[in-house]
C-alpha positions as CSV (number, residue, x, y, z in Angstrom):
1,M,0.0,0.2,0.2
2,S,1.5,3.3,-0.9
3,D,1.3,6.7,1.5
4,E,-1.3,7.9,-0.2
5,Q,-3.3,5.1,0.6
6,I,-2.7,5.2,4.3
7,K,-1.7,8.5,6.4
8,A,-0.5,8.2,9.8
9,A,0.7,10.5,12.7
10,L,1.8,9.1,16.2
11,N,2.5,12.0,18.7
12,T,2.9,12.4,22.7
13,D,3.5,15.2,25.2
14,T,4.6,14.7,28.7
15,G,1.5,16.6,29.5
16,C,1.4,19.3,32.3
17,V,1.9,17.7,35.1
18,R,4.5,14.7,35.0
19,N,8.5,15.9,34.9
20,H,8.4,12.8,32.0
21,N,7.3,11.1,29.6
22,E,6.1,7.5,30.7
23,D,4.4,6.8,27.1
24,F,6.1,5.9,23.9
25,V,4.7,5.1,20.8
26,A,6.6,3.2,17.7
27,S,5.6,2.4,14.1
28,H,7.1,0.2,11.2
29,V,6.1,0.9,7.8
30,P,7.5,-1.6,4.9
31,D,9.2,0.4,2.3
32,R,9.1,-2.3,-0.4
33,P,5.4,-3.3,-1.8
34,E,6.2,-6.9,-1.2
35,D,7.4,-6.6,2.6
36,E,4.0,-4.6,4.1
37,L,2.4,-7.7,2.4
38,R,4.1,-9.9,4.2
39,D,4.4,-7.5,7.4
40,G,1.4,-5.0,7.3
41,R,1.9,-1.7,8.9
42,L,2.3,-1.8,12.8
43,Y,1.5,1.1,15.1
44,I,2.1,1.2,18.6
45,V,0.9,3.1,22.1
46,A,2.3,1.7,25.7
47,D,1.3,3.8,28.5
48,G,4.3,3.0,31.1
49,V,3.9,2.8,34.9
50,G,5.9,2.5,37.6
51,G,7.3,6.2,39.1
52,S,10.4,7.0,38.4
53,D,12.0,6.2,35.3
54,F,10.9,3.1,35.4
55,G,7.3,3.5,33.8
56,E,9.4,5.0,31.0
57,I,11.9,2.3,30.5
58,A,9.1,-0.5,30.7
59,S,6.7,1.2,27.9
60,R,10.0,1.5,25.3
61,Y,11.4,-1.7,25.7
62,A,8.0,-3.5,26.2
63,T,7.6,-1.1,22.6
64,E,10.7,-2.3,21.2
65,Q,10.9,-6.0,21.6
66,T,7.1,-6.1,20.1
67,V,7.9,-5.1,17.1
68,F,11.0,-7.6,16.8
69,H,9.5,-10.4,17.4
70,Y,6.3,-8.9,15.6
71,L,9.4,-9.1,12.2
72,E,10.8,-12.2,13.9
73,T,7.6,-13.8,12.3
74,Y,7.1,-13.1,9.2
75,D,6.3,-16.9,8.6
76,L,3.5,-16.9,10.7
77,A,0.4,-16.2,8.5
78,D,-2.2,-15.4,11.4
79,W,-1.8,-12.1,11.6
80,R,-4.2,-12.0,15.2
81,Q,-1.6,-14.9,16.6
82,R,1.1,-13.3,14.7
83,L,0.2,-10.1,17.0
84,V,-0.4,-11.8,20.7
85,Q,2.6,-13.5,20.1
86,A,4.6,-10.6,19.7
87,I,3.3,-8.8,22.4
88,E,3.7,-12.0,24.8
89,A,7.0,-12.5,23.8
90,A,8.0,-8.8,24.8
91,N,6.2,-9.4,27.9
92,G,8.4,-11.5,28.9
93,D,11.9,-10.0,27.8
94,L,10.6,-6.5,29.9
95,R,10.0,-9.6,32.6
96,H,13.5,-10.4,32.5
97,L,14.7,-7.4,32.8
98,I,13.1,-6.7,35.3
99,A,14.5,-9.5,37.2
100,E,17.7,-8.3,36.3
101,R,17.4,-5.1,37.8
102,G,16.5,-6.6,41.2
103,T,14.1,-6.4,44.0
104,G,12.5,-3.3,44.0
105,S,11.9,-2.2,40.6
106,R,7.9,-1.4,39.8
107,M,7.9,-1.8,35.4
108,A,5.1,-2.1,33.9
109,T,3.3,-1.0,30.8
110,T,-0.3,-0.9,29.4
111,M,0.0,-1.4,25.6
112,V,-2.4,-0.7,22.1
113,A,-1.0,-2.5,18.7
114,A,-2.7,-2.0,15.7
115,V,-1.4,-4.3,11.9
116,V,-3.4,-2.3,8.6
117,H,-3.2,-5.1,6.6
118,G,-5.2,-5.4,3.1
119,E,-8.8,-4.2,4.0
120,W,-8.0,-5.0,7.5
121,A,-6.8,-3.9,10.7
122,T,-5.9,-5.9,13.7
123,I,-5.9,-4.7,17.1
124,A,-4.2,-5.7,20.6
125,N,-4.2,-4.7,23.8
126,V,-3.6,-4.4,27.2
127,G,-4.5,-3.0,29.7
128,D,-6.9,0.8,29.3
129,S,-4.9,2.0,26.1
130,R,-7.7,2.2,23.7
131,G,-8.0,1.9,20.4
132,Y,-10.9,3.3,18.5
133,H,-12.8,3.1,14.7
134,L,-13.9,5.8,13.5
135,Q,-16.2,5.3,10.5
136,D,-18.3,7.9,8.8
137,R,-19.1,10.3,12.0
138,Q,-19.6,6.9,14.1
139,L,-16.8,6.1,16.5
140,K,-16.7,3.0,18.2
141,Q,-14.2,1.5,21.3
142,I,-12.9,-1.3,19.6
143,T,-10.9,-2.8,22.2
144,H,-12.3,-3.2,26.2
145,D,-10.4,-1.7,28.8
146,H,-8.5,-4.0,31.8
147,S,-9.2,-2.0,34.3
148,L,-11.3,-1.7,38.0
149,V,-13.8,1.4,37.3
150,A,-14.4,-0.9,33.5
151,R,-15.1,-3.8,35.6
152,L,-17.4,-2.3,38.2
153,V,-19.1,-0.8,35.1
154,E,-19.6,-4.2,34.2
155,E,-20.4,-5.8,36.4
156,G,-23.3,-3.1,37.2
157,A,-21.7,-2.1,40.3
158,I,-21.6,1.9,38.4
159,T,-22.5,3.2,35.8
160,P,-20.3,4.6,33.3
161,E,-20.8,8.2,34.7
162,E,-20.0,7.4,37.8
163,A,-16.6,5.9,36.7
164,E,-15.7,8.5,35.1
165,H,-15.2,10.3,38.7
166,H,-14.2,7.0,40.3
167,P,-11.4,7.7,43.4
168,R,-9.7,4.2,41.3
169,K,-10.1,5.0,38.0
170,N,-6.5,5.1,37.7
171,V,-5.8,1.1,38.7
172,I,-5.4,-0.9,35.8
173,L,-6.6,-4.6,35.8
174,H,-3.6,-6.0,33.9
175,S,0.2,-4.9,31.9
176,L,2.8,-6.4,30.4
177,G,5.2,-6.7,33.3
178,S,3.8,-7.9,36.3
179,E,2.0,-11.1,35.4
180,T,3.5,-14.2,33.5
181,R,1.0,-14.2,31.3
182,P,-1.1,-10.8,30.9
183,R,-4.7,-11.1,28.8
184,I,-4.3,-10.0,25.8
185,D,-7.3,-8.5,24.0
186,V,-7.3,-8.8,19.9
187,F,-9.9,-8.1,17.5
188,D,-9.9,-7.8,13.8
189,V,-11.9,-4.7,11.7
190,K,-13.1,-4.2,8.0
191,L,-11.9,-1.5,6.9
192,A,-13.4,0.9,4.5
193,T,-12.6,3.9,2.2
194,G,-12.0,7.1,4.4
195,D,-11.8,5.1,8.1
196,R,-9.4,6.0,10.3
197,I,-7.7,3.8,13.5
198,I,-7.5,5.9,16.6
199,L,-4.8,4.9,18.9
200,C,-4.6,6.8,22.4
201,S,-3.5,6.5,26.0
202,D,-5.8,7.2,29.0
203,G,-4.2,10.9,29.2
204,L,-6.2,11.2,26.1
205,T,-9.7,9.9,27.3
206,R,-9.8,11.2,30.8
207,H,-10.1,14.7,29.2
208,V,-11.2,14.0,26.0
209,S,-14.5,13.1,25.6
210,D,-15.4,10.3,22.6
211,D,-17.6,12.6,20.7
212,E,-14.7,15.3,20.6
213,I,-12.4,12.7,19.6
214,A,-14.3,11.9,16.4
215,E,-14.9,15.3,15.2
216,I,-11.6,16.5,15.9
217,A,-10.5,12.9,14.1
218,R,-12.3,13.0,11.1
219,G,-12.0,17.0,10.0
220,L,-8.1,17.2,10.6
221,D,-5.6,15.9,8.3
222,P,-4.0,12.9,11.5
223,A,-0.3,14.9,12.0
224,E,-2.7,17.9,12.9
225,A,-5.8,16.1,14.4
226,C,-2.7,14.5,16.7
227,K,-1.9,17.7,17.8
228,V,-5.7,19.2,18.8
229,L,-6.3,16.4,20.4
230,I,-2.9,16.5,22.9
231,D,-3.5,20.3,23.2
232,L,-6.8,19.9,24.2
233,A,-6.2,17.8,26.7
234,K,-3.4,19.9,28.0
235,D,-6.0,23.0,28.1
236,R,-8.3,20.9,30.4
237,G,-5.4,20.2,33.0
238,G,-2.7,17.4,31.5
239,E,-2.9,15.5,34.6
240,D,-1.2,12.9,33.0
241,N,1.1,12.2,29.8
242,V,-0.9,12.2,26.4
243,T,-0.8,10.1,23.6
244,V,-2.6,9.4,20.3
245,G,-1.9,8.1,17.0
246,I,-4.3,8.4,13.8
247,I,-4.1,5.8,11.0
248,H,-6.2,7.5,8.3
249,Y,-7.3,4.0,5.2
250,L,-7.5,5.9,1.5
251,R,-7.4,3.1,-0.1
252,E,-9.7,2.3,-2.7
253,L,-10.0,-0.1,-5.5
254,A,-7.3,-0.3,-8.1
255,E,-8.2,0.2,-11.1
256,S,-7.5,-3.4,-12.0
257,E,-9.3,-4.8,-9.4
258,L,-12.8,-2.4,-10.5
259,V,-12.2,-4.7,-13.5
260,L,-12.2,-7.4,-12.4
261,E,-14.9,-6.8,-10.2
262,E,-17.1,-6.3,-13.3
263,V,-16.2,-9.4,-14.6
264,V,-17.5,-11.3,-11.6
265,L,-20.9,-9.0,-11.4
266,S,-21.3,-9.4,-15.2
267,E,-21.2,-13.6,-14.8
268,T,-23.0,-13.9,-11.6
269,S,-25.9,-11.8,-13.6
270,T,-25.2,-13.8,-16.9
271,M,-25.7,-17.0,-14.5
272,A,-28.7,-15.7,-12.8
273,R,-30.7,-15.1,-15.7
274,P,-32.6,-18.0,-17.5
275,M,-32.0,-19.6,-20.6
276,P,-33.4,-19.3,-24.1
277,A,-36.3,-21.1,-24.9
278,D,-35.0,-22.8,-27.5
279,G,-31.8,-23.9,-24.7
280,N,-34.2,-25.3,-22.8
281,R,-36.9,-27.5,-25.1
282,G,-34.9,-30.9,-24.8
283,L,-34.3,-30.4,-21.2
284,W,-38.5,-30.0,-20.7
285,V,-38.9,-32.6,-22.4
286,Y,-36.7,-35.3,-20.1
287,T,-38.1,-34.0,-18.0
288,A,-41.3,-34.0,-18.2
289,I,-40.7,-38.1,-18.7
290,L,-38.7,-38.3,-16.0
291,C,-42.3,-36.9,-14.2
292,V,-44.3,-39.5,-15.6
293,V,-42.0,-42.3,-14.9
294,Q,-42.2,-41.7,-11.3
295,T,-45.8,-41.2,-10.9
296,F,-46.1,-44.5,-12.1
297,L,-43.8,-46.1,-10.2
298,I,-45.2,-44.5,-7.6
299,I,-48.9,-45.5,-8.1
300,G,-47.4,-49.2,-8.7
301,T,-45.5,-49.6,-5.4
302,W,-49.3,-48.4,-3.9
303,I,-50.7,-51.1,-5.1
304,I,-48.5,-53.8,-4.6
305,I,-48.4,-53.0,-1.0
306,N,-52.3,-52.5,-0.4
307,N,-52.8,-56.5,-2.5
């Protein structure tokens, strides 16, 4: 896919309160069409936790290792398995790094990753970093937050409105580095021309509503939209690091694909038409004879049984 068929931007900011940025972004966009056919395009947003510089190390290291392992498994045909396997391997690497640093090192990170391949996006997440699908004016959250308040809402203990101001809204239940086998959700999204995939950390969603995200992402170029969204979060307090990635899918059918589609439609239409009466005359005669023979067989069988 050429750059004209996909426009993407990833941006991260420290925000207004933190003194360092524990979020990290990365992407892998192949230079050659054959490599893109094999690997797709990979985009990652990670939000580190742990305080000091630990979260910063965790998000960067887990992201870089995910990219590494993803590219190493180029022979794996299943996109979902390939992405999840890469994240699992990165989790093992991060846990090994934590063990090497000794006791007291508390490092972990959330992650949301998207691979765009053909007309599909495969999205995986751990934690509360989110993946959205924007189609026309409809924004849908694809991922599920692995957070305490999300669990409470799911169980009916609190309402979505109460979750917005819950005192423990930042507590996450799953992350890379904190578990041997963290929960990794994976989703497939069919893309249409003009769709956008939005990846973000919770530093954005704590200040900017879904409706606002949709309106800004839909109306602006990805790079500009990322900047406007980050600035809006900062204008409203910027209490956390803020990270946004927007992937604008612009692919349209190539001329050769359109010709092929027309041929297929034409053949389908031809198959659906009834054949001319002359061509069917022999078939009708043959069918009529079979019906007569079948009728005599049924009558004969009935007479034999009743005698």
